[in-house]
Rosetta silent file (secondary structure, phi, psi, omega in degrees, C-alpha in Angstrom):
SEQUENCE: MALFFLLQFCMPAPAQTEIARGSFESQDATPAARAFTDEAGRHVQIPANVKRIVSLAPNLTEIVFALGEGDRLAGDTDFCDYPADASKKPHVGGPVNPNLEQVVALKPDLVLATAINRRETVDALARIGVPVYATDPHSVEDMIASIEHIGKVLEAEKTAAPLAASLRERLSNLDRRISGATQRRVLFVVWTDPLISIGRGTFIADALRRAGAQSVVDASAEWPRVNLEEIVRLQPEVLVFASAHAGDTQHDIDMLRARPGWRSLEALRRGNIVIISDAINRPAPRLVEAVEQLARAFHPDSFARGGSPASRAQFAEEACTCAR
SCORE:     score description
SCORE:     0.000 S_00000001
   1 L     0.000  -62.457  176.928   -0.001    0.000    0.000 S_00000001
   2 L  -136.090   57.910 -177.886    2.545    2.542    1.063 S_00000001
   3 H   -56.936  -34.758 -178.527    5.738    0.522    1.198 S_00000001
   4 H   -57.932  -41.454 -179.985    7.759    3.598    0.402 S_00000001
   5 H   -67.210  -36.590  177.899    6.701    5.196    3.684 S_00000001
   6 H   -64.445  -44.269  178.182    7.607    2.081    5.638 S_00000001
   7 H   -60.843  -34.839 -176.076   11.053    2.006    4.074 S_00000001
   8 H   -74.104  -44.839 -167.920   11.389    5.673    4.857 S_00000001
   9 H  -115.202  -17.926 -171.042   10.265    5.846    8.448 S_00000001
  10 L  -111.585   -3.382  178.832    9.967    2.377    9.941 S_00000001
  11 L  -110.760  141.759  176.481   13.197    0.653    9.001 S_00000001
  12 L   -65.197  140.473 -178.482   16.584    1.335   10.590 S_00000001
  13 L   -87.227  129.092  177.066   18.931    3.130    8.206 S_00000001
  14 L   -64.755  166.875  179.953   22.221    1.380    7.451 S_00000001
  15 L   -64.293  143.543 -177.618   25.493    3.212    7.974 S_00000001
  16 L   -73.199  141.026  177.261   26.264    5.850    5.373 S_00000001
  17 L   -66.640  134.195  177.061   28.935    5.052    2.789 S_00000001
  18 L   -84.426  143.358  179.190   32.150    7.000    3.372 S_00000001
  19 L  -129.618  137.868  176.960   33.597    8.900    0.418 S_00000001
  20 L   -65.759  140.417 -176.597   37.050   10.316    0.019 S_00000001
  21 H   -60.622  -32.929 -175.893   37.015   14.104   -0.040 S_00000001
  22 H   -83.949   -1.234 -171.542   38.977   14.304   -3.276 S_00000001
  23 H   -71.069  -14.920 -178.724   36.755   11.913   -5.203 S_00000001
  24 H   -97.663   -1.610 -172.382   34.585   14.706   -6.596 S_00000001
  25 L   -81.352   -0.652 -178.944   37.410   16.839   -7.879 S_00000001
  26 L   -80.812   -2.855  178.368   37.616   15.081  -11.224 S_00000001
  27 L   -68.631  162.782  173.447   34.752   17.198  -12.551 S_00000001
  28 L   -66.166  165.879  179.699   35.295   19.953  -15.029 S_00000001
  29 L   -55.924  134.998 -176.577   35.791   23.439  -13.652 S_00000001
  30 L   -77.607  130.665  176.986   32.635   24.615  -11.901 S_00000001
  31 L   -62.938  169.779  179.295   30.883   27.604  -13.521 S_00000001
  32 L   -52.264  132.734 -175.563   30.231   30.731  -11.461 S_00000001
  33 E   -86.340  153.238  173.608   28.122   29.775   -8.456 S_00000001
  34 E  -116.403  143.703 -176.446   24.799   31.272   -7.426 S_00000001
  35 E   -94.007  131.976  176.381   23.738   31.551   -3.780 S_00000001
  36 E  -134.498  154.689  165.999   20.486   29.991   -2.587 S_00000001
  37 E  -112.266  118.018 -175.969   18.854   29.209    0.742 S_00000001
  38 L   -80.311 -178.787 -174.067   17.047   25.903    0.386 S_00000001
  39 L   -73.773  -10.674  173.789   13.826   24.882    2.124 S_00000001
  40 L   -92.158    2.033  179.375   15.785   23.309    4.977 S_00000001
  41 L    84.129   10.498 -179.522   17.394   26.686    5.667 S_00000001
  42 L   -85.855  141.862  175.030   20.780   25.644    4.284 S_00000001
  43 E   -89.983  122.934 -172.097   22.918   28.129    2.341 S_00000001
  44 E  -126.972  136.226  172.859   23.914   26.501   -0.935 S_00000001
  45 E  -100.793  117.382 -176.393   26.219   27.548   -3.746 S_00000001
  46 E  -119.134  130.571 -178.143   24.881   26.156   -7.024 S_00000001
  47 E   -65.113  150.345  172.830   26.700   26.520  -10.340 S_00000001
  48 L   -69.638  152.903  176.638   25.100   28.410  -13.183 S_00000001
  49 L    56.841   57.994  177.700   23.872   26.324  -16.102 S_00000001
  50 L   -62.259  126.137 -178.583   23.345   23.075  -14.209 S_00000001
  51 L  -110.562  -27.947 -176.162   23.744   20.228  -16.709 S_00000001
  52 L  -128.305  119.773 -176.337   23.764   17.079  -14.579 S_00000001
  53 E  -118.930  139.144  167.006   21.241   16.463  -11.793 S_00000001
  54 E  -115.989  127.533  179.111   20.854   13.520   -9.442 S_00000001
  55 E  -101.657  133.646 -178.747   17.476   13.232   -7.720 S_00000001
  56 L  -105.504   17.219  177.844   17.247   11.445   -4.371 S_00000001
  57 L  -158.678  147.018 -178.606   13.449   11.136   -4.235 S_00000001
  58 H   -59.848  -37.926 -178.394   10.603   10.190   -6.597 S_00000001
  59 H   -66.692  -34.604  178.570    8.725   13.468   -6.142 S_00000001
  60 H   -68.948  -37.892  176.092   11.810   15.475   -7.109 S_00000001
  61 H   -61.074  -43.811  178.663   12.282   13.333  -10.191 S_00000001
  62 H   -60.955  -40.995 -179.500    8.666   14.021  -11.168 S_00000001
  63 H   -64.848  -43.224  179.430    9.185   17.753  -10.696 S_00000001
  64 H   -58.802  -44.930  178.616   12.314   17.766  -12.885 S_00000001
  65 H   -67.272  -39.897  179.612   10.424   16.008  -15.668 S_00000001
  66 H   -62.077  -27.707  177.289    7.373   18.264  -15.217 S_00000001
  67 L   -83.241    0.124  179.761    9.683   21.231  -15.792 S_00000001
  68 L    77.482   21.484 -175.677   10.806   19.666  -19.069 S_00000001
  69 L  -112.571   24.085 -179.056   14.323   19.089  -17.740 S_00000001
  70 H   -58.545  -30.125  179.935   14.418   15.284  -17.795 S_00000001
  71 H   -65.233  -24.040  179.928   17.384   15.299  -20.158 S_00000001
  72 H   -83.965   -7.155 -177.180   19.470   16.919  -17.436 S_00000001
  73 E   -79.647  109.622 -178.154   18.690   14.118  -14.982 S_00000001
  74 E   -84.015  -22.103 -179.539   21.839   12.005  -14.726 S_00000001
  75 E  -172.660  160.808  177.853   20.408    9.604  -12.142 S_00000001
  76 E  -150.767 -162.766 -172.933   17.645    8.949   -9.631 S_00000001
  77 L   -99.598  170.649  178.338   16.506    6.353   -7.088 S_00000001
  78 L   -62.680  -22.189 -176.580   15.184    2.811   -7.283 S_00000001
  79 L   -93.338   -2.439 -177.981   11.715    4.164   -6.458 S_00000001
  80 L   -80.768  103.757 -173.969   11.603    6.728   -9.282 S_00000001
  81 L  -127.724    7.014  178.569    9.065    5.233  -11.668 S_00000001
  82 L  -141.136  133.705   -8.465    7.148    8.230  -13.017 S_00000001
  83 L   -65.754 -179.805 -174.617    7.187    9.247  -15.772 S_00000001
  84 H   -55.905  -35.181 -178.437    8.280    6.058  -17.505 S_00000001
  85 H   -64.469  -20.838 -179.896   11.581    7.626  -18.587 S_00000001
  86 H   -64.239  -34.589 -178.516   12.521    8.046  -14.920 S_00000001
  87 H   -73.586  -12.291  179.848   12.936    4.293  -14.536 S_00000001
  88 H   -88.875   -8.226 -179.377   15.438    4.290  -17.410 S_00000001
  89 L   -77.894  154.949  172.724   17.884    6.551  -15.595 S_00000001
  90 L   -58.752  136.751 -177.926   20.849    5.132  -13.645 S_00000001
  91 E  -102.465  147.295 -177.827   19.716    4.393  -10.090 S_00000001
  92 L  -115.642   20.918 -178.367   21.657    5.241   -6.943 S_00000001
  93 L    98.953 -162.760 -178.895   19.728    3.086   -4.470 S_00000001
  94 L   -88.428  165.108 -179.037   16.861    4.087   -2.203 S_00000001
  95 L   -64.514  -34.076 -175.421   16.116    7.553   -0.806 S_00000001
  96 L   -70.351  -40.580 -177.466   16.877    6.601    2.791 S_00000001
  97 L  -139.988   68.402 -179.454   20.352    5.242    2.142 S_00000001
  98 L   -66.503  156.333  176.697   21.526    5.997   -1.395 S_00000001
  99 L   -80.213  105.639 -173.786   24.900    4.758   -2.563 S_00000001
 100 H   -68.755  -28.926  175.883   26.936    7.932   -2.359 S_00000001
 101 H   -64.407  -38.459  176.524   29.765    6.506   -4.449 S_00000001
 102 H   -68.091  -38.005  177.421   27.292    5.969   -7.274 S_00000001
 103 H   -59.185  -50.140 -177.963   25.960    9.495   -6.815 S_00000001
 104 H   -64.109  -37.483 -179.616   29.459   10.950   -7.087 S_00000001
 105 H   -61.566  -24.011  178.892   30.323    8.709  -10.060 S_00000001
 106 L   -80.135   -5.046  175.645   27.512   10.393  -12.009 S_00000001
 107 L    52.461   56.313 -178.657   29.369   13.719  -11.622 S_00000001
 108 L   -75.413  145.037  167.268   26.326   15.845  -10.792 S_00000001
 109 L   -78.061  -23.932 -175.935   26.386   19.631  -10.850 S_00000001
 110 E  -153.749  138.131  170.542   23.468   19.435   -8.417 S_00000001
 111 E  -112.264  132.512  176.395   21.805   16.862   -6.182 S_00000001
 112 E  -100.802  128.724  179.797   18.145   17.365   -5.254 S_00000001
 113 E  -129.365  169.275  178.014   17.098   16.071   -1.838 S_00000001
 114 L  -149.425 -172.256 -171.848   14.013   16.311    0.353 S_00000001
 115 L   -63.172  -24.264 -179.612   12.759   15.523    3.846 S_00000001
 116 L   -74.242  -17.184  178.337   12.756   11.753    3.269 S_00000001
 117 L   -84.012  144.142 -179.916   16.522   11.803    2.786 S_00000001
 118 L   -72.381  145.641  179.024   18.685   11.645    5.881 S_00000001
 119 H   -60.991  -32.129  178.401   20.554   14.774    6.877 S_00000001
 120 H   -60.008  -34.557  178.175   23.722   12.648    7.035 S_00000001
 121 H   -64.596  -48.259 -179.631   23.357   12.021    3.287 S_00000001
 122 H   -62.036  -44.842 -177.604   23.098   15.722    2.512 S_00000001
 123 H   -65.800  -39.522 -179.695   25.983   16.602    4.804 S_00000001
 124 H   -62.563  -41.002  178.255   28.252   13.869    3.404 S_00000001
 125 H   -68.538  -41.739 -179.684   27.737   15.179   -0.136 S_00000001
 126 H   -62.674  -36.530 -178.306   28.216   18.789    0.932 S_00000001
 127 H   -63.020  -28.700 -179.700   31.506   17.951    2.661 S_00000001
 128 L   -99.561   12.687  172.439   33.002   16.759   -0.617 S_00000001
 129 L    89.356   14.466  177.896   31.765   19.758   -2.547 S_00000001
 130 L   -90.402  118.411  179.087   28.611   18.363   -4.179 S_00000001
 131 L   -66.465  130.026  179.643   25.888   21.061   -4.163 S_00000001
 132 E  -126.060  123.538  174.489   22.650   19.765   -2.611 S_00000001
 133 E  -106.566  123.334 -175.751   19.344   21.673   -2.724 S_00000001
 134 E  -109.822  137.642  173.239   16.786   20.302   -0.245 S_00000001
 135 L  -105.676  161.562 -178.584   13.013   20.732   -0.267 S_00000001
 136 L  -152.251   64.847 -175.567   10.717   20.256    2.719 S_00000001
 137 L   -77.154  133.277  176.571    7.024   20.411    1.726 S_00000001
 138 L  -121.090    8.087  178.799    4.379   20.044    4.446 S_00000001
 139 L  -155.474  170.691  177.196    1.351   21.102    2.411 S_00000001
 140 H   -64.572  -40.980  177.699    0.020   21.145   -1.121 S_00000001
 141 H   -63.528  -38.451  176.423    0.972   24.797   -1.420 S_00000001
 142 H   -59.654  -39.483  178.157    4.481   23.955   -0.198 S_00000001
 143 H   -59.874  -44.221 -180.000    4.731   21.430   -3.040 S_00000001
 144 H   -65.457  -39.401  176.291    3.837   24.124   -5.557 S_00000001
 145 H   -62.610  -36.995  177.350    6.372   26.469   -3.996 S_00000001
 146 H   -61.461  -37.644  176.540    8.992   23.719   -4.337 S_00000001
 147 H   -59.691  -43.968  179.766    8.276   23.596   -8.065 S_00000001
 148 H   -64.922  -42.343 -178.525    8.953   27.336   -8.255 S_00000001
 149 H   -64.683  -45.901 -179.642   12.121   27.035   -6.173 S_00000001
 150 H   -65.753  -37.420  176.554   13.519   24.159   -8.240 S_00000001
 151 H   -58.805  -39.797  178.643   12.563   26.025  -11.386 S_00000001
 152 H   -68.514  -42.776 -179.774   14.654   28.970  -10.219 S_00000001
 153 H   -60.808  -38.722 -178.111   17.590   26.733   -9.278 S_00000001
 154 L   -89.527    3.224 -176.367   17.491   25.092  -12.720 S_00000001
 155 L    56.303   42.080  179.205   16.872   28.421  -14.468 S_00000001
 156 L  -119.915   36.842 -177.389   13.595   27.007  -15.738 S_00000001
 157 H   -61.097  -31.821 -178.072   11.324   29.746  -14.392 S_00000001
 158 H   -65.849  -23.532  175.118    9.508   30.113  -17.720 S_00000001
 159 H   -92.934  -39.632 -175.828    8.184   26.582  -17.298 S_00000001
 160 H   -65.625  -40.376 -175.318    7.825   26.589  -13.517 S_00000001
 161 H   -62.643  -51.304  178.994    5.726   29.769  -13.295 S_00000001
 162 H   -66.873  -32.857  177.348    2.843   28.671  -15.578 S_00000001
 163 H   -63.009  -47.455  179.180    2.904   25.151  -14.086 S_00000001
 164 H   -62.638  -41.714 -179.856    2.570   26.544  -10.568 S_00000001
 165 H   -63.402  -40.439  179.290   -0.138   28.964  -11.679 S_00000001
 166 H   -63.997  -42.420  179.676   -2.098   26.151  -13.341 S_00000001
 167 H   -64.804  -42.116  178.811   -1.945   23.981  -10.222 S_00000001
 168 H   -65.665  -37.581  178.695   -3.101   26.856   -8.001 S_00000001
 169 H   -64.041  -42.015  178.145   -5.957   27.627  -10.390 S_00000001
 170 H   -61.801  -40.405  179.190   -7.143   23.996  -10.256 S_00000001
 171 H   -67.437  -39.255  177.743   -7.084   24.089   -6.475 S_00000001
 172 H   -63.394  -41.670  177.030   -9.026   27.377   -6.439 S_00000001
 173 H   -62.806  -38.996  178.487  -11.654   25.875   -8.749 S_00000001
 174 H   -66.171  -41.510  177.530  -11.885   22.873   -6.465 S_00000001
 175 H   -56.357  -43.989  179.150  -12.290   25.102   -3.411 S_00000001
 176 H   -65.984  -39.407 -176.710  -15.251   26.808   -5.094 S_00000001
 177 H   -62.741  -42.556 -174.856  -16.716   23.485   -6.180 S_00000001
 178 H  -102.034    9.849  178.150  -16.806   21.944   -2.692 S_00000001
 179 L   -56.393  129.863  179.346  -17.430   25.171   -0.781 S_00000001
 180 L    89.732  -10.500  178.704  -20.063   24.521    1.875 S_00000001
 181 L   -73.556  144.591  178.734  -19.729   20.738    1.751 S_00000001
 182 L   -74.708  131.347 -179.301  -19.461   18.976    5.100 S_00000001
 183 L   -61.928  135.585  172.528  -16.011   17.603    5.736 S_00000001
 184 E   -80.533  139.925  175.463  -15.743   13.828    5.596 S_00000001
 185 E   -92.705  116.756 -170.951  -14.119   12.138    8.585 S_00000001
 186 E  -129.564  159.511  169.581  -11.564    9.731    7.139 S_00000001
 187 E  -116.240  118.904  174.680   -8.774    7.352    8.076 S_00000001
 188 E   -91.824  118.411 -175.792   -5.804    7.393    5.707 S_00000001
 189 E   -97.141  111.529  174.782   -4.140    3.979    5.960 S_00000001
 190 L   -82.998  -41.428 -179.948   -0.400    4.006    5.328 S_00000001
 191 E  -151.701  149.510 -174.632    0.047    0.466    6.655 S_00000001
 192 E   -96.798  -29.369 -176.942   -2.298   -2.069    8.234 S_00000001
 193 L  -145.135   98.073    2.172   -0.093   -4.139   10.548 S_00000001
 194 L   -72.791  158.845 -178.990    0.942   -2.261   12.557 S_00000001
 195 E   -73.104  118.687  179.334   -1.686    0.338   11.747 S_00000001
 196 E  -123.400  134.851  179.272    0.098    3.496   10.579 S_00000001
 197 L  -127.177 -153.436 -175.875   -1.656    6.675    9.497 S_00000001
 198 L  -119.631  147.082  175.214   -0.713   10.326    8.916 S_00000001
 199 L   -87.670  166.755 -173.368   -0.087   13.201   11.303 S_00000001
 200 L   -67.081  -21.923 -175.603   -1.727   16.579   11.100 S_00000001
 201 L   -96.012   13.400 -178.015    1.389   18.328    9.792 S_00000001
 202 L   -92.505  158.896  178.091    1.953   16.185    6.679 S_00000001
 203 H   -66.600  -26.567  177.970    1.285   17.162    3.095 S_00000001
 204 H   -69.821  -40.876  177.088   -1.117   14.190    2.856 S_00000001
 205 H   -61.174  -38.938  177.992   -3.208   15.543    5.748 S_00000001
 206 H   -67.752  -38.816  177.304   -3.294   18.887    3.936 S_00000001
 207 H   -60.501  -39.797  176.723   -4.281   17.134    0.688 S_00000001
 208 H   -62.433  -42.983  178.880   -7.213   15.551    2.524 S_00000001
 209 H   -62.483  -41.294  179.480   -8.267   18.953    3.832 S_00000001
 210 H   -65.436  -24.414  179.236   -8.065   20.425    0.326 S_00000001
 211 L   -90.647    3.416  178.241  -10.318   17.555   -0.832 S_00000001
 212 L    85.072   38.503  179.551  -12.895   18.314    1.853 S_00000001
 213 E  -141.129  164.329  177.889  -11.938   15.759    4.473 S_00000001
 214 E  -135.981  130.781  176.913  -10.350   15.583    7.883 S_00000001
 215 E   -68.764  137.868  176.386   -8.256   12.750    9.268 S_00000001
 216 L   -74.662  -13.842  177.486   -9.654   11.235   12.468 S_00000001
 217 L   -89.458  116.263 -178.780   -6.036   10.822   13.593 S_00000001
 218 L  -114.040   80.964 -175.236   -4.890   14.032   15.260 S_00000001
 219 L  -123.805  147.054  177.900   -1.228   13.335   15.978 S_00000001
 220 L   -78.830  -29.421  176.386    1.861   15.520   15.936 S_00000001
 221 L   -62.684  144.887 -176.320    4.034   12.645   14.692 S_00000001
 222 L   -70.496  -40.516 -176.713    4.199   12.580   10.918 S_00000001
 223 L  -131.342   71.825 -171.907    3.515    8.848   10.515 S_00000001
 224 L   -75.100  144.566  165.686    1.993    7.676   13.821 S_00000001
 225 E   -75.916  137.265 -171.342    1.220    4.126   14.825 S_00000001
 226 L  -120.645  141.360  175.625   -2.451    4.055   15.684 S_00000001
 227 L   -78.937  121.756 -177.546   -4.470    1.939   18.109 S_00000001
 228 H   -62.376  -34.616  178.561   -7.168    0.103   16.156 S_00000001
 229 H   -60.911  -37.344  178.131   -9.494    0.159   19.158 S_00000001
 230 H   -67.288  -38.353  177.982   -9.327    3.957   19.110 S_00000001
 231 H   -65.455  -38.250  176.600  -10.162    3.998   15.406 S_00000001
 232 H   -62.368  -40.469  177.855  -13.160    1.757   16.069 S_00000001
 233 H   -64.022  -40.145 -177.222  -14.286    4.242   18.725 S_00000001
 234 H   -75.541  -27.466  178.503  -13.859    7.164   16.300 S_00000001
 235 L    47.639   72.866  175.361  -15.648    5.358   13.422 S_00000001
 236 L   -60.947  148.526  178.953  -14.321    7.226   10.341 S_00000001
 237 L   -72.481  -32.870 -174.092  -16.826    7.644    7.529 S_00000001
 238 E  -137.644  140.921  171.032  -14.335    6.644    4.840 S_00000001
 239 E  -104.378  132.871 -178.043  -11.147    4.563    4.702 S_00000001
 240 E  -118.034  127.506  176.815   -8.522    5.773    2.232 S_00000001
 241 E  -121.070  143.008  174.508   -5.752    3.557    0.861 S_00000001
 242 E  -108.933  134.894 -178.204   -3.002    4.584   -1.565 S_00000001
 243 E  -157.449  143.667  171.649   -1.741    2.032   -4.028 S_00000001
 244 L   -81.071  -18.233 -177.673    0.002    1.735   -7.359 S_00000001
 245 L  -132.263   94.645 -173.874   -1.861   -1.537   -7.889 S_00000001
 246 H   -58.761  -32.715 -179.140   -5.511   -1.340   -6.878 S_00000001
 247 H   -63.153  -40.097  177.795   -6.007   -5.085   -7.307 S_00000001
 248 H   -64.860  -41.769 -179.675   -3.399   -5.883   -4.673 S_00000001
 249 H   -67.696  -36.542  177.032   -4.955   -3.426   -2.254 S_00000001
 250 H   -58.792  -42.375  178.018   -8.406   -4.860   -2.933 S_00000001
 251 H   -62.204  -43.077  178.535   -7.102   -8.274   -1.839 S_00000001
 252 H   -62.111  -40.312 -179.926   -5.680   -6.758    1.340 S_00000001
 253 H   -65.253  -41.300  177.724   -9.008   -5.068    2.090 S_00000001
 254 H   -59.350  -36.552  177.649  -10.886   -8.322    1.629 S_00000001
 255 H   -69.411  -36.700  179.648   -8.580   -9.877    4.224 S_00000001
 256 H   -62.113  -32.498 -177.798   -9.171   -6.987    6.634 S_00000001
 257 L   -60.790  -22.729 -178.759  -12.920   -7.685    6.601 S_00000001
 258 L   -94.833   -3.958 -175.896  -12.270  -10.950    8.426 S_00000001
 259 L   -88.193  141.025  173.099  -10.010   -9.466   11.091 S_00000001
 260 L   -58.140  145.051 -178.459  -11.208   -8.638   14.616 S_00000001
 261 L    88.319  -62.356  179.538  -11.384   -4.887   15.099 S_00000001
 262 H   -59.238  -42.186 -178.222  -11.373   -4.052   11.415 S_00000001
 263 H   -70.072   -7.222  175.442  -14.710   -5.734   10.878 S_00000001
 264 H   -87.352   -3.720  178.895  -16.136   -3.432   13.545 S_00000001
 265 L   -83.086  121.962 -178.986  -15.541   -0.425   11.309 S_00000001
 266 H   -59.960  -38.098 -179.157  -18.777    0.762    9.746 S_00000001
 267 H   -62.026  -38.031  179.019  -16.915    2.192    6.742 S_00000001
 268 H   -69.214  -41.390 -178.954  -15.442   -1.233    5.969 S_00000001
 269 H   -66.684  -36.360 -176.998  -18.790   -2.986    6.286 S_00000001
 270 H   -87.523   -7.244  179.865  -20.545   -0.455    4.047 S_00000001
 271 L    78.845   22.502  176.433  -17.786   -0.353    1.451 S_00000001
 272 L   -83.975   73.334 -174.428  -16.958    3.324    1.986 S_00000001
 273 E  -130.715  131.229  178.101  -13.390    2.752    0.878 S_00000001
 274 E  -116.023  125.620  172.602  -11.371    4.794   -1.563 S_00000001
 275 E  -105.520  111.500 -174.787   -8.236    3.429   -3.239 S_00000001
 276 E  -104.891  153.277  175.200   -6.343    6.395   -4.600 S_00000001
 277 E   -53.540  148.030  178.713   -3.305    6.485   -6.857 S_00000001
 278 H   -70.962    4.453  171.168    0.022    6.497   -5.010 S_00000001
 279 H   -60.831  -24.472  178.112    0.490    9.996   -6.445 S_00000001
 280 H   -64.034  -21.991 -178.161   -1.028   11.087   -3.125 S_00000001
 281 H   -84.817   -4.755 -172.839    2.206    9.901   -1.489 S_00000001
 282 L  -123.961  118.614  177.119    4.410   12.228   -3.549 S_00000001
 283 L   -75.455   78.504 -178.169    4.559   16.020   -3.212 S_00000001
 284 L  -141.347  174.995 -174.251    4.797   16.584   -6.953 S_00000001
 285 L   -52.619  -35.279 -178.414    2.389   18.012   -9.582 S_00000001
 286 H   -66.592  -12.621  176.809    0.239   14.836   -9.710 S_00000001
 287 H   -59.018  -35.920  179.910   -0.670   15.459   -6.057 S_00000001
 288 H   -65.911  -39.967  176.162   -3.212   18.022   -7.259 S_00000001
 289 H   -61.971  -39.706  177.957   -4.865   15.417   -9.488 S_00000001
 290 H   -63.846  -38.708  176.878   -5.060   13.085   -6.483 S_00000001
 291 H   -62.510  -43.010  178.821   -6.724   15.852   -4.457 S_00000001
 292 H   -62.310  -41.606  179.609   -9.280   16.352   -7.231 S_00000001
 293 H   -65.129  -41.062  178.506  -10.015   12.618   -7.344 S_00000001
 294 H   -63.828  -41.607 -179.952  -10.460   12.461   -3.591 S_00000001
 295 H   -60.535  -40.055  177.679  -12.818   15.447   -3.648 S_00000001
 296 H   -64.534  -38.049  179.733  -14.988   13.687   -6.213 S_00000001
 297 H   -69.913  -40.279 -176.848  -15.037   10.567   -4.039 S_00000001
 298 H   -77.904  -32.920 -171.493  -15.842   12.468   -0.842 S_00000001
 299 L  -132.507   62.879 -178.347  -18.338   14.967   -2.294 S_00000001
 300 H   -61.011  -28.911  178.121  -20.100   13.538   -5.358 S_00000001
 301 H   -58.348  -34.425 -177.100  -23.030   15.938   -4.833 S_00000001
 302 H   -72.287  -15.726 -177.830  -20.716   18.823   -5.633 S_00000001
 303 H  -114.355    1.438 -179.204  -19.831   17.256   -8.989 S_00000001
 304 L   -67.375  141.419 -179.501  -23.274   15.917   -9.972 S_00000001
 305 H   -61.712  132.548  176.846  -24.555   17.221  -13.315 S_00000001
 306 H    69.899    7.873  177.701  -26.978   20.066  -12.901 S_00000001
 307 H    75.697   11.732 -179.501  -26.472   20.067   -9.164 S_00000001
 308 L   -70.851  149.282 -177.869  -28.881   17.160   -8.612 S_00000001
 309 L   -62.213  143.671  176.470  -28.405   15.229   -5.370 S_00000001
 310 L  -101.562  138.951 -179.852  -26.150   12.200   -5.536 S_00000001
 311 L   -76.862  169.395  177.342  -27.175    9.001   -3.839 S_00000001
 312 H   -63.171  -33.880  177.657  -25.006    7.087   -1.406 S_00000001
 313 H   -62.796  -37.851  178.713  -24.358    4.563   -4.156 S_00000001
 314 H   -62.822  -32.141  177.671  -22.984    7.370   -6.307 S_00000001
 315 H   -55.217  -44.110 -178.701  -20.513    8.152   -3.529 S_00000001
 316 H   -70.615  -39.972 -175.056  -18.965    4.740   -4.043 S_00000001
 317 H   -71.279  -28.078 -177.367  -19.075    4.886   -7.820 S_00000001
 318 H   -76.626  -16.336 -177.873  -17.440    8.340   -7.990 S_00000001
 319 L   -65.926  155.774  178.426  -14.367    7.163   -6.078 S_00000001
 320 L   -54.129  -51.873  171.022  -11.171    6.474   -7.981 S_00000001
 321 L  -148.089  131.051  178.498  -11.551    2.850   -7.013 S_00000001
 322 E  -118.278  143.656  178.762  -13.912    1.637   -4.339 S_00000001
 323 L  -106.735  130.219 -179.752  -13.825   -1.685   -2.559 S_00000001
 324 L  -115.633    0.000    0.000  -17.074   -3.334   -1.591 S_00000001
């Protein structure tokens, strides 16, 4: 369902690969540098006319391609699978513990990192002179701002500006569409055993809010383990699962129906379940499409032709994929 999040937050990170300080000096002379402060508050010197980029996260890879700069991408991670060309790039391992020797071997002018990457990774690259620009989105708007920031770093503002404007316009249209609708109380399931959901400060929680829903989990931790008994007490109206393969998730949901605790959830018994694309897991342009899909699933009345009321059955049919 959300294996990427488990790899990111629930597994111990192996020791970081050590790199000799001089191993990056074989690059050509660095062009005049430009000064930036990245979203982590780090001061970064980035060369003009960046030609070779290594991305350390799938959302960053998506942003680079969305800006039309995929040709400059020298490498990315094992999890970078969108667009299709991303999977054809040389891979440097996973985001949590990339192989830094492979990163350096690609001779990047710039490495893009984000909150899922360990600070030790960023610091190790910086120590040997590899420029690293880090993003840290905690909301849908933050994601759009990251597009603008990366666009400026890559000198691709002419593409980044209209893309950001288009995404904001879609969100504004959605706000008007669902204005006045009652928020759905939902449980976003990151993992089922142990049960892991989302905290209030994550971009996914914000995406739910933008879609007209509120997570029943009100935790400060970003990816909290949740007590199933408490969820049964709270009785969310809708269960939301993210998956790249809806069929696999459907099988998992069928198994949940037989489990103690889970079968006490009214949403599971009634089939109020939404399986959304795993784009919801990535703060990249497709996140807005996922928000739109969720809004249609949560508030079909707001999207019904001619404003006619939608039945409860329509609620299920309007979802991206619903499990009954």
